[in-house]
N, C-alpha and C positions, 0 to 999 in steps of 0.2 A: 159386104163387110166394110167397116170404117178404116181410116188410115191411121197407122202407127208410124211415127218417125223414130229412126234408130241412128244414133251417133256413135262413131268409134272407128277402130282400126280394122284394116284388112291385112291378114297375115298369110303368108305361104307356109303351111305346116309340112315339114319334111319328117315323115314318120320312120323311125328306126325300130325294127322288131327286136324282140329279146335276144335273138341270135345274130343280130346285125353286125356285131363286131367280131364274129368268129373268124379265125384265121387272119386277123389283121385287116379285114376288109369290111366295108359298110354298104348295106343296101338301103337306099332311101327312096321312099315313095312320096311324092309331093301332092298335097291336097290343098285347095283353097280353103282358108279358114280365118281365124281371128274371132274372138268372142262376139262382139257386136255384129259383125258380118254374118256369122253363123245364125244369130238370132233373127236377123233380117231375112235370111234365106228360109228359115223355118216358118216365119210368119207368111211369107209370100207363097210358099208351097202349100200351106194349109188354107190359103184363100184370103188372108188379110192383105190389104194394100199396104206394103212395107216401103216407106220412103227412106232410103238410106243416105246418110250424110257421111261420106268417107272421102279420103284423099287417095285416089287410085293411081298407082304408078303406071307409066306408059311402057315399062320394060316387060320382059318375058313373064316374070312372076306376076306382075301387076295385071298383065293381059289375061293370064290364066284365072286370076281371081275375078276380074271383071266379067269374063265369059260365064263363070258359074252364077254370079249375081244376075246377069241378064237372062240366062237360060232358066233360072228359077222364078223369073217374073218380078224381081225387085225393081222398084222405081228409083233410078239413079239421078233424077233431076236436081237433087240437092247435093250431089257429089261433085268433086273437082278432079280434073286430070292433073297429076303432079309430075314434076320433072325428076324428083328424087326416086331412088329405088324402093322397092317394096320391102316391108319388114319380113324377116325370116324367123321361124321358130323350128327348133328341132324337138320333136315329140318322141321320147323314148318309151317304149312299152315294156312293162314287166311281164313275167310269165302269166299273170292273170289278166292282162289286157289293159291295166291301168297305165295312164300316161303321166310322165313328168316332163317338164319343158325347160329349154334354155332359149333365149331370144337374142337376135341380132338387130338392134334398133338404131344404132348411131347413124345419123344423117338420112334416115328413111322418111317416107312420105307422110306418115300418119299423124305427126305431132305439130304441124305447122298451121293450124287453124288460126284465123283472126276473127274478131267480133263481126266484121263486115262479111267475111266469107261464110260464116255459119248462120248469119241472120235469116236467110231464106227458109230455114227449118220451121221457124214460127211465122215469118212475114210473107212467105210466098215469093213469086207466084206459084200456085199449086196446079200442076197439069190436070189433076183429077177434080179440081175445084173444091176439095175438102180440106178443112183445117184438121190437123191430127188430133185424135182423141187421147193419145198418149205419146210421151217422149221417153224412149229408153236409151240408156247409156251405161257406161261402166268400163271395167277392165283397164288396160293400160292408157287408153286415150284420156280417161278421167284422172288417172294417177300421175301421169308424166307432164312436166312443163314443156312448152307453153300451152299445149292444148287443154290441159286440165282446168286452168283458170278460165279459159274462154268458154268451155262447156259449162262450168259452174255458173258463170254469169248468165248464160242462156237459160239454164234451169231456173235461176232466180227470176228471170223475166217470165218464164212459163208459169210460175207460181202466182204471179200477179195479173196475168192476162185473163181476159174474159171472152169466151168461156175458157176456163183453165184446163189444160190437158192433164191427165194422170202422169206423174213423173215416176219412172221405174229405174232403179239402180241395181246393177249386179257388180259388186266390187271386184270379184274374181282376182284375188290376191296373187301377185307374182313376186314373191320375196327375193328371188335372184336379181331382180331389177330394182324393186322398190322396197326399202327396209320395212319390216313389219311396224316398227315404231312410227314410221311416216304414215302408214294407214291408220294407226290408232289416233294419230293427231288430227286426222281429217274425217274419220267415219261419222262422228256426231254432226259435223257440219253438212256432210252429204245427206245424212238422215233427215236433217231439218228441211231439206229441199224435196224430200221424196214421199210418195204415197205408197210405194212398194220397195222394199229392200229384200233381196234374196241372197243368202249366204250358202255356200256349200259347207259340208261338214269340215273339210280341210280349212276353209276360210275361218270358220268359227273357232277351231282349235288354235289357229295362228293368232287371231285377233284377241281372243279372251280364253286362254288355256284353262281347261277345267269347267268352263261354263256349260250349262245345259242349253238346248234350244229354247226352253221356256225362259231362262234367265236372259238370254240374248234378246228374245222378243220383247220382254218387259222393258229392257233398256232402250230398245229402238222405239217402242211406243212412247217412252218418256221424252224422246227427241221429236216426237210428232208424227211418226210413221204409223199409218192405220193398219197396213198389212205387212207383217214380217214373215218371211218364208225361209226355212232351212231345208235344203235338199241333202239327203243323207246316203246317197248311193244305194247300196244293197239293202239298207235299212229303211227305205221309203222316204217320205217327205213329211215335214211338220210345218204348220202355218198357224199364225195367231192373228185374228182380226179384232183389233182393239181389245185383246185379252181373251176372246173366245177361241179356243184351241181346236185344231183339226189335225189328224194324221191320216196318211194313206200308205199302203204297202207299195213296194216296187213292183212294177208290171213285169211279168215273165219275159225273159229274153235269152237268146243264145249269144253270149258275150263274145265279141270280136275285139273291140277296144272301146275306151271311154272318151275318145277324142270328140269334143263337141257335145257331150251328153248334157252338161249343165246348161249350155247355151240353148240347146233345143228344148230342154225342159222349160226354160224361161219363156222361149218363144211360144211353146204350147200353152203355157199358163196365160200369157197375154192374149193369145188368140181366143182361148176359151172364155176369158172374161169379156173380151170385146163381143164375142158371139152372144153372150148373155146380156149385152148392153150395159155392162157395169163400169166401163172406163169413161173417164171424163166427168164423172158425177160424184167423185169423192167416196165411192163405195157405199153410198147412203142406202141402197136397196140390196146390197150383198148380204147373204146370210150363210150359215154354216153349210147348208145343203148345196148352195151354189158354189161355195168355195171348195167343198169336197169334190164336186163334179169336175171343177176346173183342174184341181190337183191330179185327179185320176187321169184326166185327158193328157195332162202334161207328162205324167209318168209313162203313159203309152207311147207318146212321141219320143221321149228319151230312150225307152227300151228298144224301139226300132232303130234309132241312131246307133245304139251300142251293138246292134247285131250285124253291122257292116263296117268296112274300113273307113277311117277318117270321119270328118264332120259331114255326114250325108243324111240330113234329116228327111223324114217321110213327106210324101205328097198326101193331099187330102184323101184321095181314093184309097190309100193304104190303110186309113183309119175308118173307112165307111163301115 
């Protein structure tokens, strides 16, 4: 499998169950997470070479996150060891297993990228000897300063490099930290850099209330995005490839929680497209059948993630 580079945050997810505050006490279970890190783990477990560019704290939570990445086979050669503490998220589950988040980000490790420290993502050296066929990013690392501007500059370079990698963005809106109006101000600029943009159903409703996935896809196409995807939870997934629309149902699952579901869906989609040889070539050969197969695979990956606690995406053998 080819190499996909992933840029973004590593977050310790402290999960609070629905009854976690009963009696005035809280029971927290800590899982390594963070949207981009979850996507890198998904890719590596499925068999793609996942080169992760993250700033990994040397503290206890950072060490927990590093261990998961290493055990999953993620290539950390583009990552840095940071002196700052790890970012913490509190994921509170409702009775149906859906998660809502609050974040503790002040002074943490993930946002201190510079142009020089991030350059090896595109410039190497590459331990595997391979240029990445895709660069994936999004979530808080792309939305928060100063890291956001540094990552955008790298994506701009990726668009003009030859051969040009596929650029994939998952905005993964976090309105408690970044106002929705701030996302609306940058989403078209991000789209102009991207070959793939995936929104969740919640992202879509926050960004453009009342818009259908079809209307959102048409808007993203006008900004230059060839492939627009909207994952709709229990209602399946929608995609539009330059206006050719595809939908797939949700794969069956025994829901435990939704932590990491969207990240693993995106990782599964990228893996499936890489396996088809569609990344790095502008989707020139991708058709509706290939896209449908990739979405179905991604749905299966997300379904397995939802069937167990925390962001714990499947290994390739589980999908054989």
